[in-house]
PQR file with spaces between the fields and no chain letter, atoms N, CA, C, O and H, PARSE charges and radii, in Angstrom:
ATOM       1  N    MET     1       2.649    7.066   10.564 -0.4000 1.5000
ATOM       2  CA   MET     1       4.059    6.739   10.663 -0.0000 2.0000
ATOM       3  C    MET     1       4.864    7.895   10.084  0.5500 1.7000
ATOM       4  O    MET     1       4.524    8.434    9.031 -0.5500 1.4000
ATOM       5  N    ARG     2       5.908    8.263   10.764 -0.4000 1.5000
ATOM       6  CA   ARG     2       6.763    9.353   10.299 -0.0000 2.0000
ATOM       7  C    ARG     2       7.692    8.859    9.191  0.5500 1.7000
ATOM       8  O    ARG     2       8.109    7.701    9.200 -0.5500 1.4000
ATOM       9  H    ARG     2       6.184    7.825   11.620  0.4000 1.0000
ATOM      10  N    PRO     3       8.019    9.736    8.235 -0.5600 1.5000
ATOM      11  CA   PRO     3       8.907    9.323    7.138  0.2800 2.0000
ATOM      12  C    PRO     3      10.279    8.845    7.625  0.5500 1.7000
ATOM      13  O    PRO     3      10.827    7.896    7.065 -0.5500 1.4000
ATOM      14  N    GLN     4      10.834    9.474    8.639 -0.4000 1.5000
ATOM      15  CA   GLN     4      12.149    9.049    9.128 -0.0000 2.0000
ATOM      16  C    GLN     4      12.072    7.660    9.756  0.5500 1.7000
ATOM      17  O    GLN     4      12.983    6.852    9.579 -0.5500 1.4000
ATOM      18  H    GLN     4      10.389   10.245    9.094  0.4000 1.0000
ATOM      19  N    ALA     5      11.007    7.379   10.478 -0.4000 1.5000
ATOM      20  CA   ALA     5      10.839    6.049   11.067 -0.0000 2.0000
ATOM      21  C    ALA     5      10.676    4.997    9.978  0.5500 1.7000
ATOM      22  O    ALA     5      11.193    3.887   10.105 -0.5500 1.4000
ATOM      23  H    ALA     5      10.267    8.036   10.622  0.4000 1.0000
ATOM      24  N    ALA     6       9.965    5.336    8.913 -0.4000 1.5000
ATOM      25  CA   ALA     6       9.801    4.403    7.794 -0.0000 2.0000
ATOM      26  C    ALA     6      11.136    4.141    7.119  0.5500 1.7000
ATOM      27  O    ALA     6      11.445    2.998    6.780 -0.5500 1.4000
ATOM      28  H    ALA     6       9.545    6.238    8.809  0.4000 1.0000
ATOM      29  N    ALA     7      11.930    5.183    6.919 -0.4000 1.5000
ATOM      30  CA   ALA     7      13.238    5.023    6.281 -0.0000 2.0000
ATOM      31  C    ALA     7      14.151    4.144    7.128  0.5500 1.7000
ATOM      32  O    ALA     7      14.848    3.279    6.596 -0.5500 1.4000
ATOM      33  H    ALA     7      11.679    6.111    7.194  0.4000 1.0000
ATOM      34  N    ASN     8      14.151    4.356    8.430 -0.4000 1.5000
ATOM      35  CA   ASN     8      14.977    3.533    9.320 -0.0000 2.0000
ATOM      36  C    ASN     8      14.549    2.076    9.285  0.5500 1.7000
ATOM      37  O    ASN     8      15.397    1.184    9.253 -0.5500 1.4000
ATOM      38  H    ASN     8      13.584    5.058    8.862  0.4000 1.0000
ATOM      39  N    ALA     9      13.255    1.823    9.292 -0.4000 1.5000
ATOM      40  CA   ALA     9      12.755    0.455    9.279 -0.0000 2.0000
ATOM      41  C    ALA     9      13.057   -0.243    7.958  0.5500 1.7000
ATOM      42  O    ALA     9      13.307   -1.448    7.938 -0.5500 1.4000
ATOM      43  H    ALA     9      12.566    2.547    9.318  0.4000 1.0000
ATOM      44  N    LEU    10      13.036    0.504    6.854 -0.4000 1.5000
ATOM      45  CA   LEU    10      13.365   -0.106    5.564 -0.0000 2.0000
ATOM      46  C    LEU    10      14.831   -0.506    5.487  0.5500 1.7000
ATOM      47  O    LEU    10      15.179   -1.440    4.764 -0.5500 1.4000
ATOM      48  H    LEU    10      12.833    1.483    6.871  0.4000 1.0000
ATOM      49  N    GLN    11      15.694    0.186    6.223 -0.4000 1.5000
ATOM      50  CA   GLN    11      17.121   -0.132    6.214 -0.0000 2.0000
ATOM      51  C    GLN    11      17.448   -1.346    7.077  0.5500 1.7000
ATOM      52  O    GLN    11      18.401   -2.069    6.787 -0.5500 1.4000
ATOM      53  H    GLN    11      15.412    0.944    6.811  0.4000 1.0000
ATOM      54  N    GLN    12      16.679   -1.576    8.120 -0.4000 1.5000
ATOM      55  CA   GLN    12      16.960   -2.671    9.048 -0.0000 2.0000
ATOM      56  C    GLN    12      15.785   -3.650    9.038  0.5500 1.7000
ATOM      57  O    GLN    12      14.669   -3.293    9.412 -0.5500 1.4000
ATOM      58  H    GLN    12      15.904   -0.988    8.355  0.4000 1.0000
ATOM      59  N    TYR    13      16.045   -4.882    8.608 -0.4000 1.5000
ATOM      60  CA   TYR    13      14.964   -5.856    8.470 -0.0000 2.0000
ATOM      61  C    TYR    13      14.314   -6.177    9.803  0.5500 1.7000
ATOM      62  O    TYR    13      13.108   -6.420    9.850 -0.5500 1.4000
ATOM      63  H    TYR    13      16.952   -5.172    8.304  0.4000 1.0000
ATOM      64  N    SER    14      15.081   -6.186   10.894 -0.4000 1.5000
ATOM      65  CA   SER    14      14.487   -6.534   12.187 -0.0000 2.0000
ATOM      66  C    SER    14      13.427   -5.511   12.594  0.5500 1.7000
ATOM      67  O    SER    14      12.406   -5.883   13.171 -0.5500 1.4000
ATOM      68  H    SER    14      16.060   -5.990   10.856  0.4000 1.0000
ATOM      69  N    LEU    15      13.653   -4.223   12.301 -0.4000 1.5000
ATOM      70  CA   LEU    15      12.643   -3.207   12.594 -0.0000 2.0000
ATOM      71  C    LEU    15      11.423   -3.386   11.696  0.5500 1.7000
ATOM      72  O    LEU    15      10.287   -3.202   12.136 -0.5500 1.4000
ATOM      73  H    LEU    15      14.483   -3.920   11.832  0.4000 1.0000
ATOM      74  N    LEU    16      11.661   -3.741   10.449 -0.4000 1.5000
ATOM      75  CA   LEU    16      10.566   -3.986    9.521 -0.0000 2.0000
ATOM      76  C    LEU    16       9.728   -5.176    9.990  0.5500 1.7000
ATOM      77  O    LEU    16       8.499   -5.126    9.947 -0.5500 1.4000
ATOM      78  H    LEU    16      12.583   -3.891   10.093  0.4000 1.0000
ATOM      79  N    ALA    17      10.384   -6.233   10.433 -0.4000 1.5000
ATOM      80  CA   ALA    17       9.672   -7.417   10.913 -0.0000 2.0000
ATOM      81  C    ALA    17       8.866   -7.097   12.165  0.5500 1.7000
ATOM      82  O    ALA    17       7.732   -7.557   12.298 -0.5500 1.4000
ATOM      83  H    ALA    17      11.382   -6.273   10.468  0.4000 1.0000
ATOM      84  N    LEU    18       9.426   -6.321   13.079 -0.4000 1.5000
ATOM      85  CA   LEU    18       8.693   -5.936   14.288 -0.0000 2.0000
ATOM      86  C    LEU    18       7.466   -5.103   13.945  0.5500 1.7000
ATOM      87  O    LEU    18       6.399   -5.298   14.527 -0.5500 1.4000
ATOM      88  H    LEU    18      10.347   -5.947   12.971  0.4000 1.0000
ATOM      89  N    GLN    19       7.611   -4.181   13.007 -0.4000 1.5000
ATOM      90  CA   GLN    19       6.474   -3.355   12.590 -0.0000 2.0000
ATOM      91  C    GLN    19       5.402   -4.210   11.931  0.5500 1.7000
ATOM      92  O    GLN    19       4.211   -3.979   12.140 -0.5500 1.4000
ATOM      93  H    GLN    19       8.478   -4.022   12.534  0.4000 1.0000
ATOM      94  N    ALA    20       5.809   -5.192   11.139 -0.4000 1.5000
ATOM      95  CA   ALA    20       4.854   -6.073   10.479 -0.0000 2.0000
ATOM      96  C    ALA    20       4.072   -6.896   11.496  0.5500 1.7000
ATOM      97  O    ALA    20       2.863   -7.077   11.352 -0.5500 1.4000
ATOM      98  H    ALA    20       6.776   -5.379   10.969  0.4000 1.0000
ATOM      99  N    VAL    21       4.755   -7.395   12.524 -0.4000 1.5000
ATOM     100  CA   VAL    21       4.080   -8.163   13.568 -0.0000 2.0000
ATOM     101  C    VAL    21       3.122   -7.259   14.336  0.5500 1.7000
ATOM     102  O    VAL    21       2.010   -7.669   14.667 -0.5500 1.4000
ATOM     103  H    VAL    21       5.738   -7.248   12.642  0.4000 1.0000
ATOM     104  N    LYS    22       3.550   -6.033   14.620 -0.4000 1.5000
ATOM     105  CA   LYS    22       2.704   -5.089   15.352 -0.0000 2.0000
ATOM     106  C    LYS    22       1.428   -4.779   14.573  0.5500 1.7000
ATOM     107  O    LYS    22       0.353   -4.671   15.163 -0.5500 1.4000
ATOM     108  H    LYS    22       4.454   -5.699   14.352  0.4000 1.0000
ATOM     109  N    ASP    23       1.540   -4.635   13.248 -0.4000 1.5000
ATOM     110  CA   ASP    23       0.390   -4.286   12.413 -0.0000 2.0000
ATOM     111  C    ASP    23      -0.389   -5.510   11.927  0.5500 1.7000
ATOM     112  O    ASP    23      -1.395   -5.362   11.233 -0.5500 1.4000
ATOM     113  H    ASP    23       2.413   -4.723   12.769  0.4000 1.0000
ATOM     114  N    CYS    24       0.064   -6.717   12.283 -0.4000 1.5000
ATOM     115  CA   CYS    24      -0.578   -7.975   11.866 -0.0000 2.0000
ATOM     116  C    CYS    24      -0.701   -8.061   10.348  0.5500 1.7000
ATOM     117  O    CYS    24      -1.776   -8.354    9.823 -0.5500 1.4000
ATOM     118  H    CYS    24       0.882   -6.837   12.847  0.4000 1.0000
ATOM     119  N    GLU    25       0.398   -7.804    9.645 -0.4000 1.5000
ATOM     120  CA   GLU    25       0.397   -7.908    8.193 -0.0000 2.0000
ATOM     121  C    GLU    25       1.737   -8.469    7.738  0.5500 1.7000
ATOM     122  O    GLU    25       2.666   -8.584    8.537 -0.5500 1.4000
ATOM     123  H    GLU    25       1.271   -7.565   10.071  0.4000 1.0000
ATOM     124  N    SER    26       1.842   -8.816    6.465 -0.4000 1.5000
ATOM     125  CA   SER    26       3.073   -9.404    5.951 -0.0000 2.0000
ATOM     126  C    SER    26       4.163   -8.336    5.840  0.5500 1.7000
ATOM     127  O    SER    26       3.860   -7.152    5.692 -0.5500 1.4000
ATOM     128  H    SER    26       1.088   -8.722    5.816  0.4000 1.0000
ATOM     129  N    PRO    27       5.436   -8.756    5.911 -0.5600 1.5000
ATOM     130  CA   PRO    27       6.524   -7.789    5.746  0.2800 2.0000
ATOM     131  C    PRO    27       6.481   -7.070    4.393  0.5500 1.7000
ATOM     132  O    PRO    27       6.862   -5.903    4.299 -0.5500 1.4000
ATOM     133  N    ALA    28       6.020   -7.760    3.348 -0.4000 1.5000
ATOM     134  CA   ALA    28       5.935   -7.118    2.030 -0.0000 2.0000
ATOM     135  C    ALA    28       4.923   -5.980    2.043  0.5500 1.7000
ATOM     136  O    ALA    28       5.171   -4.914    1.480 -0.5500 1.4000
ATOM     137  H    ALA    28       5.710   -8.708    3.424  0.4000 1.0000
ATOM     138  N    LYS    29       3.782   -6.210    2.688 -0.4000 1.5000
ATOM     139  CA   LYS    29       2.761   -5.174    2.764 -0.0000 2.0000
ATOM     140  C    LYS    29       3.244   -4.003    3.622  0.5500 1.7000
ATOM     141  O    LYS    29       2.972   -2.843    3.312 -0.5500 1.4000
ATOM     142  H    LYS    29       3.581   -7.076    3.145  0.4000 1.0000
ATOM     143  N    THR    30       3.960   -4.315    4.698 -0.4000 1.5000
ATOM     144  CA   THR    30       4.514   -3.263    5.549 -0.0000 2.0000
ATOM     145  C    THR    30       5.537   -2.445    4.776  0.5500 1.7000
ATOM     146  O    THR    30       5.561   -1.218    4.882 -0.5500 1.4000
ATOM     147  H    THR    30       4.181   -5.258    4.950  0.4000 1.0000
ATOM     148  N    ARG    31       6.389   -3.122    3.992 -0.4000 1.5000
ATOM     149  CA   ARG    31       7.400   -2.412    3.193 -0.0000 2.0000
ATOM     150  C    ARG    31       6.726   -1.492    2.181  0.5500 1.7000
ATOM     151  O    ARG    31       7.168   -0.359    1.986 -0.5500 1.4000
ATOM     152  H    ARG    31       6.370   -4.118    3.906  0.4000 1.0000
ATOM     153  N    LEU    32       5.664   -1.964    1.536 -0.4000 1.5000
ATOM     154  CA   LEU    32       4.943   -1.154    0.571 -0.0000 2.0000
ATOM     155  C    LEU    32       4.332    0.077    1.249  0.5500 1.7000
ATOM     156  O    LEU    32       4.390    1.184    0.714 -0.5500 1.4000
ATOM     157  H    LEU    32       5.305   -2.884    1.694  0.4000 1.0000
ATOM     158  N    LYS    33       3.748   -0.132    2.423 -0.4000 1.5000
ATOM     159  CA   LYS    33       3.153    0.969    3.167 -0.0000 2.0000
ATOM     160  C    LYS    33       4.217    2.004    3.549  0.5500 1.7000
ATOM     161  O    LYS    33       3.962    3.207    3.494 -0.5500 1.4000
ATOM     162  H    LYS    33       3.700   -1.031    2.857  0.4000 1.0000
ATOM     163  N    MET    34       5.399    1.539    3.933 -0.4000 1.5000
ATOM     164  CA   MET    34       6.484    2.450    4.312 -0.0000 2.0000
ATOM     165  C    MET    34       7.017    3.212    3.099  0.5500 1.7000
ATOM     166  O    MET    34       7.324    4.400    3.196 -0.5500 1.4000
ATOM     167  H    MET    34       5.606    0.561    3.978  0.4000 1.0000
ATOM     168  N    MET    35       7.126    2.534    1.961 -0.4000 1.5000
ATOM     169  CA   MET    35       7.584    3.219    0.753 -0.0000 2.0000
ATOM     170  C    MET    35       6.578    4.293    0.339  0.5500 1.7000
ATOM     171  O    MET    35       6.971    5.369   -0.111 -0.5500 1.4000
ATOM     172  H    MET    35       6.876    1.569    1.882  0.4000 1.0000
ATOM     173  N    ARG    36       5.293    4.008    0.488 -0.4000 1.5000
ATOM     174  CA   ARG    36       4.277    5.012    0.173 -0.0000 2.0000
ATOM     175  C    ARG    36       4.356    6.188    1.138  0.5500 1.7000
ATOM     176  O    ARG    36       4.120    7.330    0.743 -0.5500 1.4000
ATOM     177  H    ARG    36       4.973    3.134    0.854  0.4000 1.0000
ATOM     178  N    THR    37       4.685    5.920    2.397 -0.4000 1.5000
ATOM     179  CA   THR    37       4.851    7.002    3.369 -0.0000 2.0000
ATOM     180  C    THR    37       6.006    7.910    2.966  0.5500 1.7000
ATOM     181  O    THR    37       5.907    9.132    3.072 -0.5500 1.4000
ATOM     182  H    THR    37       4.876    4.992    2.718  0.4000 1.0000
ATOM     183  N    LEU    38       7.093    7.316    2.506 -0.4000 1.5000
ATOM     184  CA   LEU    38       8.269    8.099    2.124 -0.0000 2.0000
ATOM     185  C    LEU    38       8.036    8.918    0.858  0.5500 1.7000
ATOM     186  O    LEU    38       8.602   10.001    0.709 -0.5500 1.4000
ATOM     187  H    LEU    38       7.173    6.323    2.420  0.4000 1.0000
ATOM     188  N    THR    39       7.208    8.412   -0.054 -0.4000 1.5000
ATOM     189  CA   THR    39       7.007    9.097   -1.326 -0.0000 2.0000
ATOM     190  C    THR    39       5.722    9.916   -1.370  0.5500 1.7000
ATOM     191  O    THR    39       5.345   10.424   -2.425 -0.5500 1.4000
ATOM     192  H    THR    39       6.748    7.533    0.067  0.4000 1.0000
ATOM     193  N    ASP    40       5.047   10.045   -0.227 -0.4000 1.5000
ATOM     194  CA   ASP    40       3.812   10.833   -0.112 -0.0000 2.0000
ATOM     195  C    ASP    40       2.687   10.322   -1.002  0.5500 1.7000
ATOM     196  O    ASP    40       1.822   11.098   -1.406 -0.5500 1.4000
ATOM     197  H    ASP    40       5.353    9.632    0.631  0.4000 1.0000
ATOM     198  N    LEU    41       2.686    9.030   -1.314 -0.4000 1.5000
ATOM     199  CA   LEU    41       1.574    8.425   -2.040 -0.0000 2.0000
ATOM     200  C    LEU    41       0.514    8.010   -1.027  0.5500 1.7000
ATOM     201  O    LEU    41       0.839    7.784    0.139 -0.5500 1.4000
ATOM     202  H    LEU    41       3.389    8.400   -0.986  0.4000 1.0000
ATOM     203  N    PRO    42      -0.740    7.906   -1.441 -0.5600 1.5000
ATOM     204  CA   PRO    42      -1.760    7.455   -0.495  0.2800 2.0000
ATOM     205  C    PRO    42      -1.478    6.015   -0.059  0.5500 1.7000
ATOM     206  O    PRO    42      -1.050    5.188   -0.865 -0.5500 1.4000
ATOM     207  N    THR    43      -1.722    5.726    1.212 -0.4000 1.5000
ATOM     208  CA   THR    43      -1.432    4.379    1.707 -0.0000 2.0000
ATOM     209  C    THR    43      -2.497    3.380    1.314  0.5500 1.7000
ATOM     210  O    THR    43      -2.253    2.174    1.362 -0.5500 1.4000
ATOM     211  H    THR    43      -2.070    6.398    1.866  0.4000 1.0000
ATOM     212  N    GLU    44      -3.676    3.848    0.924 -0.4000 1.5000
ATOM     213  CA   GLU    44      -4.728    2.957    0.460 -0.0000 2.0000
ATOM     214  C    GLU    44      -5.299    3.501   -0.839  0.5500 1.7000
ATOM     215  O    GLU    44      -5.416    4.713   -1.020 -0.5500 1.4000
ATOM     216  H    GLU    44      -3.875    4.827    0.885  0.4000 1.0000
ATOM     217  N    LEU    45      -5.652    2.595   -1.742 -0.4000 1.5000
ATOM     218  CA   LEU    45      -6.247    3.004   -3.003 -0.0000 2.0000
ATOM     219  C    LEU    45      -7.729    3.288   -2.804  0.5500 1.7000
ATOM     220  O    LEU    45      -8.365    2.668   -1.952 -0.5500 1.4000
ATOM     221  H    LEU    45      -5.557    1.610   -1.595  0.4000 1.0000
ATOM     222  N    PRO    46      -8.284    4.207   -3.571 -0.5600 1.5000
ATOM     223  CA   PRO    46      -9.727    4.444   -3.468  0.2800 2.0000
ATOM     224  C    PRO    46     -10.508    3.222   -3.916  0.5500 1.7000
ATOM     225  O    PRO    46     -10.039    2.459   -4.761 -0.5500 1.4000
ATOM     226  N    LYS    47     -11.692    3.032   -3.360 -0.4000 1.5000
ATOM     227  CA   LYS    47     -12.499    1.838   -3.640 -0.0000 2.0000
ATOM     228  C    LYS    47     -12.915    1.745   -5.100  0.5500 1.7000
ATOM     229  O    LYS    47     -13.024    0.637   -5.626 -0.5500 1.4000
ATOM     230  H    LYS    47     -12.073    3.652   -2.674  0.4000 1.0000
ATOM     231  N    GLU    48     -13.155    2.880   -5.783 -0.4000 1.5000
ATOM     232  CA   GLU    48     -13.626    2.817   -7.159 -0.0000 2.0000
ATOM     233  C    GLU    48     -12.542    2.413   -8.150  0.5500 1.7000
ATOM     234  O    GLU    48     -12.847    2.173   -9.318 -0.5500 1.4000
ATOM     235  H    GLU    48     -13.066    3.780   -5.356  0.4000 1.0000
ATOM     236  N    SER    49     -11.281    2.330   -7.718 -0.4000 1.5000
ATOM     237  CA   SER    49     -10.215    1.939   -8.638 -0.0000 2.0000
ATOM     238  C    SER    49     -10.163    0.422   -8.836  0.5500 1.7000
ATOM     239  O    SER    49      -9.523   -0.050   -9.776 -0.5500 1.4000
ATOM     240  H    SER    49     -11.033    2.525   -6.769  0.4000 1.0000
ATOM     241  N    PHE    50     -10.826   -0.349   -7.967 -0.4000 1.5000
ATOM     242  CA   PHE    50     -10.816   -1.795   -8.105 -0.0000 2.0000
ATOM     243  C    PHE    50     -11.929   -2.246   -9.042  0.5500 1.7000
ATOM     244  O    PHE    50     -13.011   -1.659   -9.065 -0.5500 1.4000
ATOM     245  H    PHE    50     -11.346    0.034   -7.204  0.4000 1.0000
ATOM     246  N    GLY    51     -11.658   -3.281   -9.807 -0.4000 1.5000
ATOM     247  CA   GLY    51     -12.676   -3.839  -10.694 -0.0000 2.0000
ATOM     248  C    GLY    51     -12.828   -3.037  -11.969  0.5500 1.7000
ATOM     249  O    GLY    51     -12.182   -2.007  -12.160 -0.5500 1.4000
ATOM     250  H    GLY    51     -10.780   -3.758   -9.789  0.4000 1.0000
ATOM     251  N    ARG    52     -13.689   -3.528  -12.828 -0.4000 1.5000
ATOM     252  CA   ARG    52     -13.938   -2.855  -14.101 -0.0000 2.0000
ATOM     253  C    ARG    52     -15.113   -1.918  -13.960  0.5500 1.7000
ATOM     254  O    ARG    52     -16.063   -2.182  -13.223 -0.5500 1.4000
ATOM     255  H    ARG    52     -14.214   -4.365  -12.672  0.4000 1.0000
ATOM     256  N    LYS    53     -15.030   -0.834  -14.671 -0.4000 1.5000
ATOM     257  CA   LYS    53     -16.150    0.097  -14.697 -0.0000 2.0000
ATOM     258  C    LYS    53     -17.111   -0.333  -15.789  0.5500 1.7000
ATOM     259  O    LYS    53     -16.693   -0.713  -16.882 -0.5500 1.4000
ATOM     260  H    LYS    53     -14.258   -0.619  -15.269  0.4000 1.0000
ATOM     261  N    LYS    54     -18.376   -0.272  -15.494 -0.4000 1.5000
ATOM     262  CA   LYS    54     -19.391   -0.660  -16.470 -0.0000 2.0000
ATOM     263  C    LYS    54     -19.643    0.516  -17.402  0.5500 1.7000
ATOM     264  O    LYS    54     -19.847    1.648  -16.965 -0.5500 1.4000
ATOM     265  H    LYS    54     -18.716    0.038  -14.605  0.4000 1.0000
ATOM     266  N    SER    55     -19.624    0.222  -18.684 -0.4000 1.5000
ATOM     267  CA   SER    55     -19.898    1.282  -19.653 -0.0000 2.0000
ATOM     268  C    SER    55     -21.368    1.233  -20.070  0.5500 1.7000
ATOM     269  O    SER    55     -21.942    0.157  -20.239 -0.5500 1.4000
ATOM     270  H    SER    55     -19.458   -0.698  -19.039  0.4000 1.0000
ATOM     271  N    SER    56     -21.944    2.374  -20.228 -0.4000 1.5000
ATOM     272  CA   SER    56     -23.363    2.435  -20.609 -0.0000 2.0000
ATOM     273  C    SER    56     -23.523    2.627  -22.112  0.5500 1.7000
ATOM     274  O    SER    56     -24.645    2.799  -22.589 -0.5500 1.4000
ATOM     275  H    SER    56     -21.478    3.248  -20.092  0.4000 1.0000
ATOM     276  N    SER    57     -22.425    2.601  -22.872 -0.4000 1.5000
ATOM     277  CA   SER    57     -22.505    2.837  -24.310 -0.0000 2.0000
ATOM     278  C    SER    57     -23.017    1.617  -25.062  0.5500 1.7000
ATOM     279  O    SER    57     -23.473    1.747  -26.198 -0.5500 1.4000
ATOM     280  H    SER    57     -21.514    2.461  -22.484  0.4000 1.0000
ATOM     281  N    GLY    58     -22.953    0.435  -24.457 -0.4000 1.5000
ATOM     282  CA   GLY    58     -23.456   -0.762  -25.108 -0.0000 2.0000
ATOM     283  C    GLY    58     -22.607   -1.228  -26.267  0.5500 1.7000
ATOM     284  O    GLY    58     -23.154   -1.712  -27.257 -0.5500 1.4000
ATOM     285  H    GLY    58     -22.583    0.330  -23.534  0.4000 1.0000
ATOM     286  N    THR    59     -21.280   -1.103  -26.190 -0.4000 1.5000
ATOM     287  CA   THR    59     -20.393   -1.487  -27.285 -0.0000 2.0000
ATOM     288  C    THR    59     -20.309   -2.993  -27.429  0.5500 1.7000
ATOM     289  O    THR    59     -19.917   -3.474  -28.492 -0.5500 1.4000
ATOM     290  H    THR    59     -20.835   -0.709  -25.386  0.4000 1.0000
ATOM     291  N    ASN    60     -20.661   -3.762  -26.406 -0.4000 1.5000
ATOM     292  CA   ASN    60     -20.562   -5.212  -26.481 -0.0000 2.0000
ATOM     293  C    ASN    60     -21.840   -5.856  -26.993  0.5500 1.7000
ATOM     294  O    ASN    60     -21.859   -7.066  -27.219 -0.5500 1.4000
ATOM     295  H    ASN    60     -20.980   -3.372  -25.542  0.4000 1.0000
ATOM     296  N    SER    61     -22.901   -5.095  -27.183 -0.4000 1.5000
ATOM     297  CA   SER    61     -24.155   -5.689  -27.645 -0.0000 2.0000
ATOM     298  C    SER    61     -24.122   -5.912  -29.162  0.5500 1.7000
ATOM     299  O    SER    61     -23.413   -5.212  -29.885 -0.5500 1.4000
ATOM     300  H    SER    61     -22.886   -4.112  -27.000  0.4000 1.0000
ATOM     301  N    ARG    62     -24.897   -6.896  -29.634 -0.4000 1.5000
ATOM     302  CA   ARG    62     -24.901   -7.213  -31.059 -0.0000 2.0000
ATOM     303  C    ARG    62     -26.046   -6.600  -31.760  0.5500 1.7000
ATOM     304  O    ARG    62     -26.193   -6.772  -32.970 -0.5500 1.4000
ATOM     305  H    ARG    62     -25.473   -7.464  -29.046  0.4000 1.0000
Protein backbone atom coordinates (compact mmCIF):
# COMPACT_ATOMS: atom_id res chain seq x y z
CA MET A 1 0.00 0.00 0.00
CA ARG A 2 1.32 3.43 -0.88
CA PRO A 3 1.69 6.01 1.91
CA GLN A 4 -0.53 8.54 0.11
CA ALA A 5 -3.31 5.96 -0.31
CA ALA A 6 -3.05 5.09 3.38
CA ALA A 7 -3.25 8.77 4.36
CA ASN A 8 -6.33 9.30 2.19
CA ALA A 9 -8.06 6.24 3.62
CA LEU A 10 -7.34 7.33 7.20
CA GLN A 11 -9.04 10.67 6.48
CA GLN A 12 -12.20 9.14 5.01
CA TYR A 13 -13.91 6.36 6.97
CA SER A 14 -15.72 4.99 3.91
CA LEU A 15 -12.37 4.30 2.19
CA LEU A 16 -11.06 2.71 5.38
CA ALA A 17 -14.15 0.49 5.61
CA LEU A 18 -13.82 -0.58 1.97
CA GLN A 19 -10.16 -1.46 2.48
CA ALA A 20 -11.02 -3.44 5.61
CA VAL A 21 -13.67 -5.44 3.73
CA LYS A 22 -11.25 -6.04 0.86
CA ASP A 23 -8.57 -7.35 3.26
CA CYS A 24 -11.10 -9.36 5.36
CA GLU A 25 -10.01 -7.73 8.61
CA SER A 26 -11.42 -5.31 11.18
CA PRO A 27 -11.29 -1.55 10.55
CA ALA A 28 -9.08 -1.16 13.65
CA LYS A 29 -6.52 -3.60 12.27
CA THR A 30 -6.64 -1.89 8.87
CA ARG A 31 -6.12 1.51 10.54
CA LEU A 32 -3.12 0.16 12.46
CA LYS A 33 -1.65 -1.30 9.27
CA MET A 34 -2.10 2.05 7.48
CA MET A 35 -0.51 4.01 10.33
CA ARG A 36 2.48 1.65 10.21
CA THR A 37 2.71 2.22 6.45
CA LEU A 38 2.82 5.98 6.98
CA THR A 39 5.46 5.80 9.72
CA ASP A 40 7.67 3.19 8.00
CA LEU A 41 7.23 0.70 10.85
CA PRO A 42 7.08 -3.00 9.98
CA THR A 43 3.52 -4.13 9.30
CA GLU A 44 4.05 -7.41 11.15
CA LEU A 45 5.99 -8.13 14.31
CA PRO A 46 8.70 -10.79 14.24
CA LYS A 47 7.63 -14.17 15.61
CA GLU A 48 10.22 -14.22 18.41
CA SER A 49 8.76 -11.07 20.00
CA PHE A 50 5.64 -12.96 21.13
CA GLY A 51 5.61 -14.85 24.41
CA ARG A 52 8.22 -15.04 27.12
CA LYS A 53 11.78 -16.00 26.47
CA LYS A 54 13.05 -18.90 28.52
CA SER A 55 16.09 -18.12 30.58
CA SER A 56 18.74 -20.76 31.08
CA SER A 57 20.18 -19.13 34.22
CA GLY A 58 17.81 -21.04 36.51
CA THR A 59 16.87 -18.03 38.68
CA ASN A 60 13.49 -19.56 39.55
CA SER A 61 14.90 -22.82 40.93
CA ARG A 62 15.20 -23.35 44.69
